[in-house]
N, C-alpha and C positions, 0 to 999 in steps of 0.2 A: 504494500500500500504506500503510495507516495503522498507525502503531507502537502496539503494545499498551503499557499503562502498568505492566506488571509488573516487579518487580525483576530477575527472571532475564532478561527481554527487554532491559532497560537494560544489564545486564552484558554480554550478547552484543553489543550495539551498541558498547559501550565497547571490548571486546576486538577487534572487527572494525575499528573506526576506528584503534585503536592499531596493529594489524597492517598496515593499509593505509598508514599513514604511514611505516612502517619496512621494509616488505617489497617484494619483487619483484612484478611483475604478478600472478602466481599467488596470492599472499597477499591481494592487494587484492580478489580475488573473494569472500572471506569477508564483506567489507563489503556487497557487493551482496545477499547472502543475507538480510540483516536490514534492507534498505531504505535504507541510507545508502551513499553512494559518495564515496570520497576518491581523487582522482587527482593524484599528484605531477606538477608541471609543470617545476620547475627546482631544481637544487641547484648552487651555485657558491661556492667559497672566495673571500672578498673580498681581492683583492691589496693594497688600501690599508688594510685593517684585519686585521693578522695575528691568526690564531687564531679568526676569525669566518667564518661561512658564511651566505649568503642562500639561503633555500629558499621555494618557492611551491607551494601545493596548492590544488586546487579541491575544495570540499566541497559535495555536493548532498544536500539533504534532501527526502524525499518529503513529501506532505501529512501534517501532524501529526508529522513526524520530529523527533527531538531527540538531543542528546548529554547524558551525565551530567556532573556537576561534574568539572572538570579544570583543569590548569594547563599552561602552555607554557614551554619553554626560551626565554630571551631576550625580545626585543620582537616584537610581532605587529601588523601593519597588516592590516586586513580591509576588503575592498571587496565590497559586495553586487552580484552579477551579475544575479540575477533573483529575482522574488518579494519576500518580506519575511522578515527574520530578527529574532527577539527575542533580545536578548543582555543579560546582566548580568555585570559584572566587579567584583570586590571593591575595586578601586582607582578606578573611574570613576563610581560612583553606581548608582542604581536601574535596573531593567530598562527597556529602550527598544526600540522596533521600528525597524529600519533597512530602508528600501526600496531597490530597485534603484537604483544610482547613488550611494548614500550609503556612508560608511565610518566606521570606528572604530579605536581603538588600544588595545592591551592591554600595559601596562607590565610589565617583568620582575618576577617574584615575586608577581604577582597571581593570584587564583583566578577562573576562568571559571565562574560560578555557574549561569548559564542560557545555553544555546545551542540554539535550536530554530527550526523553521519556524513563522512566526506564523500560517500558514494551515492549515486542515484539508482544503482542496480543491485548492490549487495547490502545485506544487513550488517550491523555492527553492534558490539556490546562491550561494556566496561564494568569493572568492579570498583566501586567507590567505598573507601574506608574512612569513616569520620571519627575524630576524637573531639568530643564536645561536652559541654556542661550536661549533667544529668537532667533529663526531661526536656532538653532543647529541641526546638523544631529544626530539623536538619536542613531543610531547603525552604527558602522564601523567594517566591517569584516576584519580580518587579512589575509594577503596573504601567 
């Protein structure tokens, strides 16, 4: 499924991804309807870092899929599992394409300006690992 480039479509994607990061499995189904899939993998409080939690999610983008501008709670390490992801972060420089097996880091307080599948014909996926305050909303989409 190729993502339409309309503002309303992007808003639906943003809402679905946010819901998927924060909801039970039934809520994550909303992300599937717009072509993006977010699957929580792990959430554990860090016993050696009081007040912090480590969380991991797998984000899958269909061909041409993308997320709107957003930011994350805490620090984020990203590992590309398949395909190629184009990413631009306000703190780390211009947009770059990361291929399967490559990784990047998003520091706290930065904006994720571009996050998209670099291909219009192949799917792509990534593992995002967050270290954030206990109970923090992991992703906030800009309006």
